[in-house]
TORPA-4810 file (N, C-alpha, C, O; in nm, 3 decimals):
<nodes>
NODE_1_8.626_30.540_-1.331_8.511_30.588_-1.363_8.569_30.689_-1.464_8.691_30.699_-1.482_M
NODE_2_8.471_30.767_-1.534_8.563_30.852_-1.639_8.524_31.020_-1.613_8.406_31.053_-1.608_T
NODE_3_8.619_31.107_-1.601_8.616_31.217_-1.583_8.644_31.324_-1.723_8.733_31.307_-1.806_S
NODE_4_8.543_31.434_-1.721_8.509_31.426_-1.854_8.750_31.535_-1.870_8.841_31.534_-1.787_L
NODE_5_8.741_31.604_-2.023_8.869_31.613_-2.051_8.958_31.732_-1.973_8.910_31.845_-1.978_P
NODE_6_9.087_31.713_-1.900_9.066_31.806_-1.827_8.981_31.863_-1.704_8.987_31.983_-1.678_G
NODE_7_8.900_31.774_-1.628_8.864_31.793_-1.567_8.932_31.697_-1.469_8.992_31.615_-1.539_A
NODE_8_8.960_31.656_-1.284_9.066_31.626_-1.252_8.885_31.523_-1.171_8.771_31.513_-1.217_T
NODE_9_8.939_31.478_-1.058_8.828_31.361_-0.940_8.906_31.446_-0.805_9.004_31.372_-0.799_D
NODE_10_8.921_31.510_-0.735_9.002_31.597_-0.629_8.859_31.513_-0.504_8.908_31.508_-0.392_Q
NODE_11_8.741_31.466_-0.505_8.731_31.429_-0.372_8.755_31.284_-0.304_8.670_31.208_-0.257_G
NODE_12_8.930_31.265_-0.314_8.905_31.111_-0.255_8.853_31.063_-0.235_8.738_31.099_-0.209_G
NODE_13_8.905_30.905_-0.226_8.779_30.804_-0.127_8.689_30.818_-0.074_8.652_30.922_-0.018_S
NODE_14_8.602_30.657_-0.081_8.555_30.742_0.029_8.631_30.652_0.164_8.554_30.617_0.254_V
NODE_15_8.774_30.617_0.178_8.744_30.550_0.280_8.842_30.707_0.332_8.850_30.747_0.448_A
NODE_16_8.900_30.767_0.225_8.935_30.902_0.294_8.831_30.970_0.382_8.870_31.011_0.491_E
NODE_17_8.739_30.981_0.358_8.648_31.066_0.375_8.565_31.013_0.538_8.522_31.090_0.624_R
NODE_18_8.563_30.886_0.540_8.513_30.842_0.624_8.400_30.759_0.643_8.404_30.653_0.581_G
NODE_19_8.269_30.787_0.737_8.104_30.749_0.731_8.055_30.836_0.632_8.061_30.958_0.614_P
NODE_20_7.997_30.727_0.564_7.831_30.798_0.447_7.776_30.820_0.510_7.797_30.789_0.628_V
NODE_21_7.602_30.931_0.447_7.496_30.956_0.493_7.415_30.947_0.438_7.385_31.051_0.381_V
NODE_22_7.348_30.860_0.419_7.195_30.852_0.370_7.148_30.966_0.255_7.105_31.044_0.339_C
NODE_23_7.130_31.016_0.165_7.081_31.129_0.154_6.958_31.140_0.104_6.919_31.245_0.053_A
NODE_24_6.846_30.975_0.119_6.688_30.923_0.140_6.662_30.985_0.290_6.600_31.089_0.311_R
NODE_25_6.725_30.896_0.395_6.665_30.927_0.483_6.819_30.876_0.605_6.807_30.796_0.699_C
NODE_26_6.977_30.964_0.557_6.960_30.994_0.664_7.078_30.910_0.792_7.144_30.920_0.895_G
NODE_27_7.029_30.825_0.673_7.108_30.730_0.772_7.226_30.719_0.770_7.268_30.733_0.656_A
NODE_28_7.311_30.698_0.850_7.445_30.670_0.884_7.524_30.488_0.831_7.474_30.381_0.868_P
NODE_29_7.629_30.499_0.758_7.659_30.464_0.759_7.766_30.371_0.866_7.763_30.419_0.979_S
NODE_30_7.828_30.289_0.859_7.890_30.226_0.978_8.047_30.262_0.979_8.130_30.283_1.067_A
NODE_31_8.046_30.257_0.827_8.242_30.287_0.872_8.200_30.336_0.656_8.125_30.425_0.617_G
NODE_32_8.278_30.244_0.573_8.345_30.377_0.487_8.190_30.351_0.354_8.102_30.303_0.424_A
NODE_33_8.160_30.358_0.274_8.038_30.286_0.199_8.067_30.153_0.227_8.185_30.119_0.212_Q
NODE_34_7.973_30.057_0.271_7.921_29.926_0.272_7.882_29.882_0.192_7.769_29.915_0.158_P
NODE_35_7.991_29.738_0.080_7.898_29.707_-0.068_7.762_29.689_-0.061_7.740_29.631_-0.167_A
NODE_36_7.649_29.700_-0.001_7.453_29.671_-0.069_7.458_29.886_-0.064_7.356_29.948_-0.095_T
NODE_37_7.549_29.937_-0.033_7.474_30.074_-0.016_7.485_30.141_-0.220_7.603_30.144_-0.254_W
NODE_38_7.416_30.175_-0.304_7.426_30.280_-0.400_7.528_30.416_-0.383_7.504_30.517_-0.318_T
NODE_39_7.620_30.393_-0.443_7.648_30.515_-0.518_7.566_30.594_-0.673_7.523_30.524_-0.765_C
NODE_40_7.558_30.751_-0.673_7.498_30.797_-0.782_7.561_30.960_-0.799_7.584_31.041_-0.709_S
NODE_41_7.582_30.976_-0.968_7.632_31.115_-0.948_7.502_31.174_-0.975_7.405_31.114_-1.021_V
NODE_42_7.510_31.316_-0.940_7.284_31.332_-1.013_7.415_31.468_-0.940_7.468_31.471_-0.830_E
NODE_43_7.431_31.596_-1.099_7.458_31.687_-1.154_7.588_31.726_-1.055_7.624_31.825_-0.991_N
NODE_44_7.640_31.582_-1.081_7.834_31.604_-1.035_7.865_31.640_-0.899_7.951_31.706_-0.840_G
NODE_45_7.731_31.549_-0.862_7.733_31.487_-0.630_7.744_31.379_-0.649_7.667_31.319_-0.725_V
NODE_46_7.848_31.319_-0.583_7.841_31.215_-0.555_7.697_31.160_-0.377_7.686_31.214_-0.266_R
NODE_47_7.627_31.045_-0.436_7.488_31.097_-0.332_7.540_30.934_-0.317_7.600_30.880_-0.410_Q
NODE_48_7.511_30.870_-0.203_7.468_30.749_-0.160_7.329_30.745_-0.074_7.266_30.836_-0.020_Y
NODE_49_7.307_30.619_-0.081_7.223_30.573_-0.009_7.219_30.434_0.024_7.275_30.339_-0.031_F
NODE_50_7.096_30.438_0.185_7.114_30.307_0.175_7.042_30.212_0.127_6.935_30.248_0.077_C
NODE_51_7.077_30.057_0.126_7.030_29.979_0.076_6.872_29.972_0.091_6.798_29.970_-0.008_D
NODE_52_6.827_29.970_0.223_6.702_29.974_0.228_6.599_30.118_0.091_6.500_30.117_0.018_A
NODE_53_6.703_30.208_0.130_6.621_30.308_0.047_6.610_30.266_-0.112_6.526_30.293_-0.198_C
NODE_54_6.750_30.173_-0.113_6.745_30.120_-0.270_6.650_29.997_-0.298_6.579_29.972_-0.395_S
NODE_55_6.672_29.930_-0.180_6.591_29.874_-0.319_6.388_29.906_-0.317_6.295_29.849_-0.373_R
NODE_56_6.400_30.070_-0.184_6.238_30.067_-0.243_6.250_30.178_-0.359_6.149_30.243_-0.384_E
NODE_57_6.337_30.196_-0.412_6.334_30.246_-0.557_6.413_30.225_-0.685_6.448_30.279_-0.790_N
NODE_58_6.418_30.134_-0.627_6.506_29.992_-0.744_6.444_30.063_-0.907_6.500_30.145_-0.980_L
NODE_59_6.351_30.016_-0.919_6.288_30.081_-1.052_6.283_30.280_-1.034_6.175_30.285_-1.092_R
NODE_60_6.304_30.385_-1.013_6.292_30.534_-1.095_6.444_30.473_-1.065_6.492_30.582_-1.098_A
NODE_61_6.565_30.393_-1.031_6.756_30.425_-0.990_6.725_30.335_-1.117_6.804_30.363_-1.207_I
NODE_62_6.650_30.254_-1.146_6.766_30.161_-1.322_6.719_30.244_-1.408_6.783_30.256_-1.512_E
NODE_63_6.564_30.344_-1.386_6.516_30.415_-1.497_6.636_30.493_-1.541_6.651_30.505_-1.662_G
NODE_64_6.754_30.567_-1.434_6.862_30.667_-1.385_6.681_30.797_-1.371_6.658_30.873_-1.465_R
NODE_65_6.599_30.793_-1.267_6.575_30.895_-1.284_6.713_30.976_-1.174_6.818_30.919_-1.144_L
NODE_66_6.666_31.146_-1.122_6.773_31.136_-1.076_6.673_31.115_-0.936_6.580_31.035_-0.946_D
NODE_67_6.685_31.158_-0.859_6.651_31.068_-0.702_6.568_31.196_-0.633_6.509_31.181_-0.526_S
NODE_68_6.569_31.326_-0.707_6.490_31.430_-0.625_6.300_31.397_-0.720_6.208_31.478_-0.708_A
NODE_69_6.284_31.229_-0.829_6.224_31.236_-0.903_6.158_31.066_-0.846_6.078_30.998_-0.911_W
NODE_70_6.236_31.018_-0.672_6.190_30.968_-0.628_5.984_30.999_-0.511_5.933_30.905_-0.450_W
</nodes>
């Protein structure tokens, strides 16, 4: 990942934060981010989407649309 000059990534890793929740449907993960989930950085904030929501919105994700447009 690339950071802006002078910026630091102080968010920590997902494993340090524990389970994540889908930003679209609210489904919790079983632990750290599963390999089938999608991570998106929108307006500087990491958002995670479960595999079902990722599949349903694949074209929007590939078109680099923010999740607000889905």
